[in-house]
A tleap script that builds the chain and sets N, CA, C and O, in Angstrom:
source leaprc.protein.ff14SB
mol = sequence {
  NMET ALA LEU VAL PRO MET SER ASP PRO MET
  ILE GLU GLU VAL SER ARG PHE PHE LEU ALA
  LEU GLY ASP PRO SER ARG LEU ARG ILE LEU
  ARG SER LEU LEU LYS ALA ARG ALA PRO LEU
  SER GLN GLY ALA LEU ALA GLU LEU ALA GLY
  LEU SER GLN VAL ASN ALA SER LYS HIE LEU
  ALA GLN LEU VAL ARG VAL GLY LEU VAL THR
  ARG GLU ALA GLU GLY THR ALA ALA TYR TYR
  ARG PRO VAL LEU PRO LEU VAL GLU GLU VAL
  CYS ALA LEU VAL CYS GLY HIE VAL THR GLU
  ARG ALA LYS ALA ALA TYR GLN ALA LEU CLYS
}
set mol.1.N position { 0.845 -1.169 0.000 }
set mol.1.CA position { 0.000 0.000 0.000 }
set mol.1.C position { 0.897 1.240 0.000 }
set mol.1.O position { 1.836 1.338 0.790 }
set mol.2.N position { 0.599 2.176 -0.887 }
set mol.2.CA position { 1.400 3.390 -1.027 }
set mol.2.C position { 1.118 4.351 0.126 }
set mol.2.O position { -0.016 4.475 0.589 }
set mol.3.N position { 2.145 5.007 0.565 }
set mol.3.CA position { 2.021 5.998 1.625 }
set mol.3.C position { 1.383 7.256 1.052 }
set mol.3.O position { 1.805 7.757 0.010 }
set mol.4.N position { 0.367 7.758 1.735 }
set mol.4.CA position { -0.324 8.979 1.305 }
set mol.4.C position { 0.416 10.177 1.883 }
set mol.4.O position { 0.677 10.219 3.086 }
set mol.5.N position { 0.765 11.170 1.029 }
set mol.5.CA position { 1.418 12.371 1.557 }
set mol.5.C position { 0.497 13.045 2.569 }
set mol.5.O position { -0.706 13.172 2.340 }
set mol.6.N position { 1.071 13.474 3.687 }
set mol.6.CA position { 0.267 14.067 4.748 }
set mol.6.C position { 0.563 15.552 4.905 }
set mol.6.O position { 1.601 15.939 5.442 }
set mol.7.N position { -0.351 16.365 4.437 }
set mol.7.CA position { -0.258 17.808 4.642 }
set mol.7.C position { -0.670 18.106 6.086 }
set mol.7.O position { -1.201 17.237 6.778 }
set mol.8.N position { -0.428 19.317 6.528 }
set mol.8.CA position { -0.840 19.686 7.881 }
set mol.8.C position { -2.347 19.545 8.087 }
set mol.8.O position { -2.761 19.033 9.127 }
set mol.9.N position { -3.194 19.982 7.133 }
set mol.9.CA position { -4.632 19.759 7.323 }
set mol.9.C position { -4.999 18.271 7.392 }
set mol.9.O position { -5.899 17.883 8.136 }
set mol.10.N position { -4.297 17.443 6.611 }
set mol.10.CA position { -4.543 16.009 6.655 }
set mol.10.C position { -4.162 15.444 8.030 }
set mol.10.O position { -4.881 14.609 8.579 }
set mol.11.N position { -3.052 15.892 8.572 }
set mol.11.CA position { -2.628 15.446 9.898 }
set mol.11.C position { -3.682 15.812 10.938 }
set mol.11.O position { -3.977 15.009 11.824 }
set mol.12.N position { -4.247 17.001 10.843 }
set mol.12.CA position { -5.299 17.421 11.776 }
set mol.12.C position { -6.511 16.503 11.671 }
set mol.12.O position { -7.078 16.100 12.687 }
set mol.13.N position { -6.908 16.172 10.448 }
set mol.13.CA position { -8.080 15.308 10.243 }
set mol.13.C position { -7.813 13.891 10.746 }
set mol.13.O position { -8.678 13.289 11.382 }
set mol.14.N position { -6.641 13.362 10.472 }
set mol.14.CA position { -6.268 12.030 10.953 }
set mol.14.C position { -6.243 12.016 12.483 }
set mol.14.O position { -6.656 11.039 13.108 }
set mol.15.N position { -5.761 13.095 13.071 }
set mol.15.CA position { -5.735 13.211 14.528 }
set mol.15.C position { -7.146 13.132 15.111 }
set mol.15.O position { -7.359 12.460 16.121 }
set mol.16.N position { -8.112 13.810 14.487 }
set mol.16.CA position { -9.507 13.754 14.948 }
set mol.16.C position { -10.062 12.336 14.835 }
set mol.16.O position { -10.817 11.889 15.698 }
set mol.17.N position { -9.691 11.636 13.778 }
set mol.17.CA position { -10.118 10.260 13.572 }
set mol.17.C position { -9.629 9.369 14.713 }
set mol.17.O position { -10.407 8.628 15.313 }
set mol.18.N position { -8.331 9.451 15.003 }
set mol.18.CA position { -7.770 8.615 16.068 }
set mol.18.C position { -8.248 9.054 17.449 }
set mol.18.O position { -8.382 8.223 18.347 }
set mol.19.N position { -8.503 10.336 17.628 }
set mol.19.CA position { -9.049 10.823 18.887 }
set mol.19.C position { -10.422 10.187 19.136 }
set mol.19.O position { -10.746 9.807 20.261 }
set mol.20.N position { -11.217 10.079 18.076 }
set mol.20.CA position { -12.529 9.448 18.210 }
set mol.20.C position { -12.401 7.985 18.631 }
set mol.20.O position { -13.238 7.477 19.377 }
set mol.21.N position { -11.372 7.321 18.162 }
set mol.21.CA position { -11.155 5.914 18.528 }
set mol.21.C position { -10.521 5.760 19.908 }
set mol.21.O position { -10.430 4.646 20.426 }
set mol.22.N position { -10.085 6.857 20.502 }
set mol.22.CA position { -9.383 6.806 21.779 }
set mol.22.C position { -10.278 6.815 23.000 }
set mol.22.O position { -9.784 6.940 24.120 }
set mol.23.N position { -11.579 6.687 22.815 }
set mol.23.CA position { -12.500 6.729 23.946 }
set mol.23.C position { -13.169 5.360 24.115 }
set mol.23.O position { -13.749 4.843 23.161 }
set mol.24.N position { -13.097 4.766 25.312 }
set mol.24.CA position { -13.685 3.440 25.523 }
set mol.24.C position { -15.184 3.370 25.221 }
set mol.24.O position { -15.662 2.352 24.721 }
set mol.25.N position { -15.924 4.429 25.515 }
set mol.25.CA position { -17.366 4.412 25.234 }
set mol.25.C position { -17.631 4.339 23.735 }
set mol.25.O position { -18.528 3.619 23.296 }
set mol.26.N position { -16.858 5.076 22.956 }
set mol.26.CA position { -17.037 5.027 21.509 }
set mol.26.C position { -16.632 3.662 20.953 }
set mol.26.O position { -17.246 3.169 20.007 }
set mol.27.N position { -15.608 3.057 21.535 }
set mol.27.CA position { -15.218 1.708 21.098 }
set mol.27.C position { -16.303 0.693 21.443 }
set mol.27.O position { -16.539 -0.243 20.679 }
set mol.28.N position { -16.967 0.868 22.591 }
set mol.28.CA position { -18.075 -0.036 22.942 }
set mol.28.C position { -19.229 0.131 21.956 }
set mol.28.O position { -19.869 -0.850 21.577 }
set mol.29.N position { -19.496 1.364 21.543 }
set mol.29.CA position { -20.542 1.607 20.546 }
set mol.29.C position { -20.181 0.914 19.240 }
set mol.29.O position { -21.021 0.244 18.638 }
set mol.30.N position { -18.940 1.070 18.799 }
set mol.30.CA position { -18.507 0.420 17.554 }
set mol.30.C position { -18.599 -1.099 17.670 }
set mol.30.O position { -19.038 -1.771 16.737 }
set mol.31.N position { -18.189 -1.631 18.803 }
set mol.31.CA position { -18.285 -3.087 19.017 }
set mol.31.C position { -19.741 -3.540 18.905 }
set mol.31.O position { -20.032 -4.552 18.268 }
set mol.32.N position { -20.642 -2.796 19.517 }
set mol.32.CA position { -22.071 -3.142 19.466 }
set mol.32.C position { -22.595 -3.116 18.042 }
set mol.32.O position { -23.351 -3.999 17.637 }
set mol.33.N position { -22.196 -2.106 17.282 }
set mol.33.CA position { -22.641 -2.018 15.888 }
set mol.33.C position { -22.076 -3.151 15.045 }
set mol.33.O position { -22.786 -3.719 14.215 }
set mol.34.N position { -20.816 -3.483 15.248 }
set mol.34.CA position { -20.210 -4.572 14.478 }
set mol.34.C position { -20.843 -5.917 14.819 }
set mol.34.O position { -21.056 -6.745 13.933 }
set mol.35.N position { -21.146 -6.139 16.097 }
set mol.35.CA position { -21.779 -7.397 16.504 }
set mol.35.C position { -23.190 -7.515 15.953 }
set mol.35.O position { -23.622 -8.599 15.563 }
set mol.36.N position { -23.909 -6.396 15.921 }
set mol.36.CA position { -25.310 -6.418 15.509 }
set mol.36.C position { -25.471 -6.732 14.027 }
set mol.36.O position { -26.440 -7.380 13.631 }
set mol.37.N position { -24.531 -6.278 13.210 }
set mol.37.CA position { -24.608 -6.477 11.757 }
set mol.37.C position { -25.881 -5.880 11.161 }
set mol.37.O position { -26.327 -6.285 10.087 }
set mol.38.N position { -26.459 -4.913 11.871 }
set mol.38.CA position { -27.667 -4.222 11.410 }
set mol.38.C position { -27.677 -2.844 12.055 }
set mol.38.O position { -27.063 -2.651 13.104 }
set mol.39.N position { -28.360 -1.887 11.446 }
set mol.39.CA position { -28.452 -0.557 12.063 }
set mol.39.C position { -29.126 -0.649 13.436 }
set mol.39.O position { -30.043 -1.444 13.641 }
set mol.40.N position { -28.657 0.169 14.356 }
set mol.40.CA position { -29.229 0.200 15.705 }
set mol.40.C position { -29.635 1.622 16.063 }
set mol.40.O position { -29.031 2.588 15.597 }
set mol.41.N position { -30.651 1.739 16.886 }
set mol.41.CA position { -31.098 3.046 17.351 }
set mol.41.C position { -30.164 3.548 18.451 }
set mol.41.O position { -29.387 2.789 19.030 }
set mol.42.N position { -30.262 4.829 18.716 }
set mol.42.CA position { -29.458 5.420 19.781 }
set mol.42.C position { -29.767 4.759 21.121 }
set mol.42.O position { -28.861 4.501 21.914 }
set mol.43.N position { -31.046 4.487 21.372 }
set mol.43.CA position { -31.436 3.850 22.630 }
set mol.43.C position { -30.839 2.467 22.784 }
set mol.43.O position { -30.346 2.107 23.853 }
set mol.44.N position { -30.887 1.691 21.706 }
set mol.44.CA position { -30.316 0.339 21.750 }
set mol.44.C position { -28.805 0.407 21.968 }
set mol.44.O position { -28.245 -0.377 22.735 }
set mol.45.N position { -28.154 1.345 21.292 }
set mol.45.CA position { -26.702 1.481 21.454 }
set mol.45.C position { -26.338 1.940 22.858 }
set mol.45.O position { -25.358 1.467 23.433 }
set mol.46.N position { -27.121 2.853 23.408 }
set mol.46.CA position { -26.861 3.312 24.772 }
set mol.46.C position { -26.925 2.130 25.736 }
set mol.46.O position { -26.052 1.966 26.588 }
set mol.47.N position { -27.954 1.316 25.596 }
set mol.47.CA position { -28.109 0.161 26.474 }
set mol.47.C position { -26.965 -0.841 26.295 }
set mol.47.O position { -26.374 -1.295 27.275 }
set mol.48.N position { -26.660 -1.181 25.049 }
set mol.48.CA position { -25.600 -2.162 24.781 }
set mol.48.C position { -24.231 -1.693 25.263 }
set mol.48.O position { -23.419 -2.499 25.717 }
set mol.49.N position { -23.975 -0.394 25.165 }
set mol.49.CA position { -22.676 0.151 25.559 }
set mol.49.C position { -22.642 0.579 27.022 }
set mol.49.O position { -21.598 1.003 27.518 }
set mol.50.N position { -23.778 0.471 27.719 }
set mol.50.CA position { -23.827 0.846 29.135 }
set mol.50.C position { -23.731 2.350 29.354 }
set mol.50.O position { -23.106 2.808 30.311 }
set mol.51.N position { -24.358 3.118 28.455 }
set mol.51.CA position { -24.292 4.575 28.519 }
set mol.51.C position { -25.679 5.168 28.721 }
set mol.51.O position { -26.689 4.525 28.435 }
set mol.52.N position { -25.716 6.397 29.215 }
set mol.52.CA position { -26.975 7.127 29.252 }
set mol.52.C position { -27.318 7.561 27.833 }
set mol.52.O position { -26.452 7.581 26.958 }
set mol.53.N position { -28.582 7.908 27.605 }
set mol.53.CA position { -29.001 8.375 26.283 }
set mol.53.C position { -28.215 9.612 25.864 }
set mol.53.O position { -27.779 9.717 24.717 }
set mol.54.N position { -28.037 10.545 26.788 }
set mol.54.CA position { -27.326 11.793 26.486 }
set mol.54.C position { -25.870 11.510 26.136 }
set mol.54.O position { -25.336 12.068 25.178 }
set mol.55.N position { -25.234 10.646 26.911 }
set mol.55.CA position { -23.832 10.310 26.667 }
set mol.55.C position { -23.679 9.581 25.327 }
set mol.55.O position { -22.756 9.866 24.564 }
set mol.56.N position { -24.583 8.646 25.048 }
set mol.56.CA position { -24.538 7.924 23.783 }
set mol.56.C position { -24.703 8.889 22.612 }
set mol.56.O position { -24.015 8.762 21.598 }
set mol.57.N position { -25.604 9.844 22.747 }
set mol.57.CA position { -25.835 10.832 21.695 }
set mol.57.C position { -24.568 11.621 21.394 }
set mol.57.O position { -24.225 11.846 20.234 }
set mol.58.N position { -23.877 12.037 22.449 }
set mol.58.CA position { -22.625 12.800 22.292 }
set mol.58.C position { -21.577 11.964 21.562 }
set mol.58.O position { -20.913 12.458 20.650 }
set mol.59.N position { -21.428 10.719 21.954 }
set mol.59.CA position { -20.418 9.856 21.341 }
set mol.59.C position { -20.785 9.496 19.899 }
set mol.59.O position { -19.914 9.444 19.031 }
set mol.60.N position { -22.056 9.252 19.647 }
set mol.60.CA position { -22.487 8.945 18.283 }
set mol.60.C position { -22.253 10.135 17.356 }
set mol.60.O position { -21.846 9.960 16.208 }
set mol.61.N position { -22.509 11.335 17.851 }
set mol.61.CA position { -22.267 12.535 17.035 }
set mol.61.C position { -20.796 12.626 16.650 }
set mol.61.O position { -20.473 12.982 15.517 }
set mol.62.N position { -19.907 12.308 17.578 }
set mol.62.CA position { -18.472 12.343 17.296 }
set mol.62.C position { -18.101 11.282 16.257 }
set mol.62.O position { -17.315 11.552 15.348 }
set mol.63.N position { -18.656 10.091 16.386 }
set mol.63.CA position { -18.362 9.020 15.433 }
set mol.63.C position { -18.876 9.352 14.036 }
set mol.63.O position { -18.235 9.017 13.039 }
set mol.64.N position { -20.023 10.004 13.964 }
set mol.64.CA position { -20.564 10.436 12.671 }
set mol.64.C position { -19.681 11.530 12.092 }
set mol.64.O position { -19.376 11.514 10.899 }
set mol.65.N position { -19.266 12.482 12.928 }
set mol.65.CA position { -18.445 13.613 12.469 }
set mol.65.C position { -17.152 13.163 11.804 }
set mol.65.O position { -16.732 13.754 10.809 }
set mol.66.N position { -16.517 12.127 12.338 }
set mol.66.CA position { -15.238 11.684 11.771 }
set mol.66.C position { -15.406 10.607 10.696 }
set mol.66.O position { -14.422 10.142 10.121 }
set mol.67.N position { -16.651 10.213 10.426 }
set mol.67.CA position { -16.900 9.271 9.338 }
set mol.67.C position { -16.771 7.802 9.684 }
set mol.67.O position { -16.601 6.978 8.785 }
set mol.68.N position { -16.847 7.446 10.962 }
set mol.68.CA position { -16.792 6.041 11.352 }
set mol.68.C position { -18.177 5.400 11.383 }
set mol.68.O position { -18.312 4.181 11.280 }
set mol.69.N position { -19.194 6.234 11.526 }
set mol.69.CA position { -20.569 5.759 11.643 }
set mol.69.C position { -21.458 6.644 10.780 }
set mol.69.O position { -21.221 7.846 10.654 }
set mol.70.N position { -22.486 6.039 10.186 }
set mol.70.CA position { -23.477 6.830 9.458 }
set mol.70.C position { -24.774 6.863 10.261 }
set mol.70.O position { -25.084 5.941 11.015 }
set mol.71.N position { -25.518 7.944 10.078 }
set mol.71.CA position { -26.806 8.139 10.756 }
set mol.71.C position { -27.884 8.178 9.684 }
set mol.71.O position { -27.789 8.932 8.716 }
set mol.72.N position { -28.908 7.356 9.872 }
set mol.72.CA position { -30.019 7.303 8.923 }
set mol.72.C position { -31.317 7.600 9.658 }
set mol.72.O position { -31.695 6.878 10.580 }
set mol.73.N position { -31.996 8.663 9.248 }
set mol.73.CA position { -33.275 9.004 9.862 }
set mol.73.C position { -34.370 8.120 9.291 }
set mol.73.O position { -34.430 7.876 8.086 }
set mol.74.N position { -35.229 7.647 10.175 }
set mol.74.CA position { -36.377 6.840 9.768 }
set mol.74.C position { -37.570 7.305 10.604 }
set mol.74.O position { -37.753 6.874 11.743 }
set mol.75.N position { -38.364 8.179 10.028 }
set mol.75.CA position { -39.451 8.790 10.791 }
set mol.75.C position { -38.865 9.688 11.865 }
set mol.75.O position { -38.057 10.568 11.569 }
set mol.76.N position { -39.266 9.470 13.107 }
set mol.76.CA position { -38.727 10.270 14.210 }
set mol.76.C position { -37.508 9.617 14.851 }
set mol.76.O position { -36.900 10.191 15.755 }
set mol.77.N position { -37.152 8.434 14.394 }
set mol.77.CA position { -36.002 7.717 14.962 }
set mol.77.C position { -34.782 7.865 14.056 }
set mol.77.O position { -34.894 8.183 12.872 }
set mol.78.N position { -33.633 7.628 14.643 }
set mol.78.CA position { -32.374 7.614 13.887 }
set mol.78.C position { -31.691 6.282 14.151 }
set mol.78.O position { -31.682 5.775 15.272 }
set mol.79.N position { -31.126 5.737 13.098 }
set mol.79.CA position { -30.407 4.468 13.197 }
set mol.79.C position { -28.970 4.675 12.739 }
set mol.79.O position { -28.690 5.456 11.830 }
set mol.80.N position { -28.075 3.957 13.393 }
set mol.80.CA position { -26.647 4.118 13.145 }
set mol.80.C position { -26.076 2.809 12.649 }
set mol.80.O position { -26.506 1.725 13.043 }
set mol.81.N position { -25.084 2.941 11.761 }
set mol.81.CA position { -24.370 1.760 11.274 }
set mol.81.C position { -22.901 2.147 11.089 }
set mol.81.O position { -22.592 3.299 10.782 }
set mol.82.N position { -21.996 1.178 11.277 }
set mol.82.CA position { -20.573 1.470 11.065 }
set mol.82.C position { -20.278 1.609 9.575 }
set mol.82.O position { -20.942 0.989 8.744 }
set mol.83.N position { -19.301 2.404 9.249 }
set mol.83.CA position { -18.854 2.534 7.858 }
set mol.83.C position { -17.972 1.313 7.575 }
set mol.83.O position { -16.869 1.187 8.106 }
set mol.84.N position { -18.481 0.430 6.736 }
set mol.84.CA position { -17.766 -0.806 6.415 }
set mol.84.C position { -17.123 -0.684 5.046 }
set mol.84.O position { -17.677 0.002 4.186 }
set mol.85.N position { -16.024 -1.292 4.809 }
set mol.85.CA position { -15.253 -2.173 5.687 }
set mol.85.C position { -14.270 -1.422 6.594 }
set mol.85.O position { -13.538 -2.044 7.364 }
set mol.86.N position { -14.252 -0.107 6.503 }
set mol.86.CA position { -13.282 0.694 7.263 }
set mol.86.C position { -13.223 0.324 8.739 }
set mol.86.O position { -12.145 0.038 9.259 }
set mol.87.N position { -14.358 0.324 9.416 }
set mol.87.CA position { -14.364 0.096 10.859 }
set mol.87.C position { -13.871 -1.305 11.184 }
set mol.87.O position { -13.072 -1.486 12.102 }
set mol.88.N position { -14.341 -2.296 10.438 }
set mol.88.CA position { -13.874 -3.662 10.678 }
set mol.88.C position { -12.373 -3.784 10.465 }
set mol.88.O position { -11.684 -4.422 11.261 }
set mol.89.N position { -11.864 -3.184 9.408 }
set mol.89.CA position { -10.436 -3.290 9.097 }
set mol.89.C position { -9.575 -2.580 10.137 }
set mol.89.O position { -8.554 -3.116 10.568 }
set mol.90.N position { -9.977 -1.387 10.538 }
set mol.90.CA position { -9.211 -0.651 11.548 }
set mol.90.C position { -9.227 -1.414 12.871 }
set mol.90.O position { -8.189 -1.566 13.516 }
set mol.91.N position { -10.409 -1.895 13.275 }
set mol.91.CA position { -10.514 -2.629 14.535 }
set mol.91.C position { -9.697 -3.922 14.493 }
set mol.91.O position { -9.019 -4.260 15.463 }
set mol.92.N position { -9.759 -4.636 13.382 }
set mol.92.CA position { -8.993 -5.882 13.262 }
set mol.92.C position { -7.499 -5.606 13.324 }
set mol.92.O position { -6.761 -6.330 13.992 }
set mol.93.N position { -7.053 -4.577 12.643 }
set mol.93.CA position { -5.636 -4.232 12.635 }
set mol.93.C position { -5.146 -3.852 14.031 }
set mol.93.O position { -4.118 -4.348 14.493 }
set mol.94.N position { -5.877 -2.982 14.686 }
set mol.94.CA position { -5.460 -2.508 16.012 }
set mol.94.C position { -5.582 -3.627 17.039 }
set mol.94.O position { -4.677 -3.818 17.851 }
set mol.95.N position { -6.687 -4.370 17.018 }
set mol.95.CA position { -6.859 -5.455 17.986 }
set mol.95.C position { -5.813 -6.551 17.778 }
set mol.95.O position { -5.322 -7.137 18.743 }
set mol.96.N position { -5.478 -6.823 16.529 }
set mol.96.CA position { -4.416 -7.789 16.255 }
set mol.96.C position { -3.086 -7.338 16.824 }
set mol.96.O position { -2.342 -8.138 17.392 }
set mol.97.N position { -2.787 -6.061 16.672 }
set mol.97.CA position { -1.547 -5.506 17.211 }
set mol.97.C position { -1.533 -5.597 18.745 }
set mol.97.O position { -0.527 -5.992 19.335 }
set mol.98.N position { -2.631 -5.237 19.376 }
set mol.98.CA position { -2.723 -5.290 20.839 }
set mol.98.C position { -2.587 -6.732 21.327 }
set mol.98.O position { -1.924 -6.987 22.332 }
set mol.99.N position { -3.205 -7.663 20.627 }
set mol.99.CA position { -3.103 -9.078 20.994 }
set mol.99.C position { -1.670 -9.571 20.902 }
set mol.99.O position { -1.193 -10.267 21.798 }
set mol.100.N position { -0.985 -9.220 19.834 }
set mol.100.CA position { 0.412 -9.635 19.673 }
set mol.100.C position { 1.305 -9.038 20.759 }
set mol.100.O position { 2.198 -9.713 21.272 }
set mol.101.N position { 1.069 -7.790 21.102 }
set mol.101.CA position { 1.850 -7.153 22.180 }
set mol.101.C position { 1.600 -7.849 23.517 }
set mol.101.O position { 2.530 -8.053 24.297 }
set mol.102.N position { 0.344 -8.211 23.779 }
set mol.102.CA position { 0.005 -8.906 25.028 }
set mol.102.C position { 0.659 -10.285 25.074 }
set mol.102.O position { 1.178 -10.701 26.110 }
set mol.103.N position { 0.630 -10.991 23.936 }
set mol.103.CA position { 1.290 -12.301 23.875 }
set mol.103.C position { 2.786 -12.170 24.114 }
set mol.103.O position { 3.371 -12.973 24.841 }
set mol.104.N position { 3.403 -11.177 23.516 }
set mol.104.CA position { 4.847 -10.969 23.694 }
set mol.104.C position { 5.162 -10.644 25.151 }
set mol.104.O position { 6.145 -11.138 25.704 }
set mol.105.N position { 4.335 -9.823 25.762 }
set mol.105.CA position { 4.560 -9.458 27.170 }
set mol.105.C position { 4.398 -10.692 28.062 }
set mol.105.O position { 5.153 -10.874 29.017 }
set mol.106.N position { 3.420 -11.528 27.751 }
set mol.106.CA position { 3.204 -12.747 28.516 }
set mol.106.C position { 4.398 -13.692 28.364 }
set mol.106.O position { 4.873 -14.264 29.345 }
set mol.107.N position { 4.877 -13.850 27.133 }
set mol.107.CA position { 6.027 -14.725 26.879 }
set mol.107.C position { 7.272 -14.223 27.606 }
set mol.107.O position { 8.087 -15.022 28.067 }
set mol.108.N position { 7.419 -12.919 27.708 }
set mol.108.CA position { 8.579 -12.346 28.391 }
set mol.108.C position { 8.550 -12.644 29.882 }
set mol.108.O position { 9.598 -12.649 30.527 }
set mol.109.N position { 7.369 -12.893 30.441 }
set mol.109.CA position { 7.244 -13.185 31.867 }
set mol.109.C position { 7.537 -14.637 32.192 }
set mol.109.O position { 7.743 -14.968 33.360 }
set mol.110.N position { 7.562 -15.499 31.216 }
set mol.110.CA position { 7.794 -16.942 31.461 }
set mol.110.C position { 9.220 -17.210 31.831 }
set mol.110.O position { 9.591 -18.359 32.070 }
savepdb mol mol.pdb
quit
Protein backbone atom coordinates (compact mmCIF):
# COMPACT_ATOMS: atom_id res chain seq x y z
CA UNK A 1 0.00 0.00 0.00
CA UNK A 2 1.40 3.39 -1.03
CA UNK A 3 2.02 6.00 1.63
CA UNK A 4 -0.32 8.98 1.30
CA UNK A 5 1.42 12.37 1.56
CA UNK A 6 0.27 14.07 4.75
CA UNK A 7 -0.26 17.81 4.64
CA UNK A 8 -0.84 19.69 7.88
CA UNK A 9 -4.63 19.76 7.32
CA UNK A 10 -4.54 16.01 6.66
CA UNK A 11 -2.63 15.45 9.90
CA UNK A 12 -5.30 17.42 11.78
CA UNK A 13 -8.08 15.31 10.24
CA UNK A 14 -6.27 12.03 10.95
CA UNK A 15 -5.74 13.21 14.53
CA UNK A 16 -9.51 13.75 14.95
CA UNK A 17 -10.12 10.26 13.57
CA UNK A 18 -7.77 8.62 16.07
CA UNK A 19 -9.05 10.82 18.89
CA UNK A 20 -12.53 9.45 18.21
CA UNK A 21 -11.15 5.91 18.53
CA UNK A 22 -9.38 6.81 21.78
CA UNK A 23 -12.50 6.73 23.95
CA UNK A 24 -13.68 3.44 25.52
CA UNK A 25 -17.37 4.41 25.23
CA UNK A 26 -17.04 5.03 21.51
CA UNK A 27 -15.22 1.71 21.10
CA UNK A 28 -18.07 -0.04 22.94
CA UNK A 29 -20.54 1.61 20.55
CA UNK A 30 -18.51 0.42 17.55
CA UNK A 31 -18.29 -3.09 19.02
CA UNK A 32 -22.07 -3.14 19.47
CA UNK A 33 -22.64 -2.02 15.89
CA UNK A 34 -20.21 -4.57 14.48
CA UNK A 35 -21.78 -7.40 16.50
CA UNK A 36 -25.31 -6.42 15.51
CA UNK A 37 -24.61 -6.48 11.76
CA UNK A 38 -27.67 -4.22 11.41
CA UNK A 39 -28.45 -0.56 12.06
CA UNK A 40 -29.23 0.20 15.70
CA UNK A 41 -31.10 3.05 17.35
CA UNK A 42 -29.46 5.42 19.78
CA UNK A 43 -31.44 3.85 22.63
CA UNK A 44 -30.32 0.34 21.75
CA UNK A 45 -26.70 1.48 21.45
CA UNK A 46 -26.86 3.31 24.77
CA UNK A 47 -28.11 0.16 26.47
CA UNK A 48 -25.60 -2.16 24.78
CA UNK A 49 -22.68 0.15 25.56
CA UNK A 50 -23.83 0.85 29.13
CA UNK A 51 -24.29 4.58 28.52
CA UNK A 52 -26.97 7.13 29.25
CA UNK A 53 -29.00 8.37 26.28
CA UNK A 54 -27.33 11.79 26.49
CA UNK A 55 -23.83 10.31 26.67
CA UNK A 56 -24.54 7.92 23.78
CA UNK A 57 -25.84 10.83 21.69
CA UNK A 58 -22.62 12.80 22.29
CA UNK A 59 -20.42 9.86 21.34
CA UNK A 60 -22.49 8.94 18.28
CA UNK A 61 -22.27 12.53 17.03
CA UNK A 62 -18.47 12.34 17.30
CA UNK A 63 -18.36 9.02 15.43
CA UNK A 64 -20.56 10.44 12.67
CA UNK A 65 -18.44 13.61 12.47
CA UNK A 66 -15.24 11.68 11.77
CA UNK A 67 -16.90 9.27 9.34
CA UNK A 68 -16.79 6.04 11.35
CA UNK A 69 -20.57 5.76 11.64
CA UNK A 70 -23.48 6.83 9.46
CA UNK A 71 -26.81 8.14 10.76
CA UNK A 72 -30.02 7.30 8.92
CA UNK A 73 -33.28 9.00 9.86
CA UNK A 74 -36.38 6.84 9.77
CA UNK A 75 -39.45 8.79 10.79
CA UNK A 76 -38.73 10.27 14.21
CA UNK A 77 -36.00 7.72 14.96
CA UNK A 78 -32.37 7.61 13.89
CA UNK A 79 -30.41 4.47 13.20
CA UNK A 80 -26.65 4.12 13.14
CA UNK A 81 -24.37 1.76 11.27
CA UNK A 82 -20.57 1.47 11.06
CA UNK A 83 -18.85 2.53 7.86
CA UNK A 84 -17.77 -0.81 6.41
CA UNK A 85 -15.25 -2.17 5.69
CA UNK A 86 -13.28 0.69 7.26
CA UNK A 87 -14.36 0.10 10.86
CA UNK A 88 -13.87 -3.66 10.68
CA UNK A 89 -10.44 -3.29 9.10
CA UNK A 90 -9.21 -0.65 11.55
CA UNK A 91 -10.51 -2.63 14.53
CA UNK A 92 -8.99 -5.88 13.26
CA UNK A 93 -5.64 -4.23 12.63
CA UNK A 94 -5.46 -2.51 16.01
CA UNK A 95 -6.86 -5.46 17.99
CA UNK A 96 -4.42 -7.79 16.25
CA UNK A 97 -1.55 -5.51 17.21
CA UNK A 98 -2.72 -5.29 20.84
CA UNK A 99 -3.10 -9.08 20.99
CA UNK A 100 0.41 -9.64 19.67
CA UNK A 101 1.85 -7.15 22.18
CA UNK A 102 0.00 -8.91 25.03
CA UNK A 103 1.29 -12.30 23.87
CA UNK A 104 4.85 -10.97 23.69
CA UNK A 105 4.56 -9.46 27.17
CA UNK A 106 3.20 -12.75 28.52
CA UNK A 107 6.03 -14.72 26.88
CA UNK A 108 8.58 -12.35 28.39
CA UNK A 109 7.24 -13.19 31.87
CA UNK A 110 7.79 -16.94 31.46
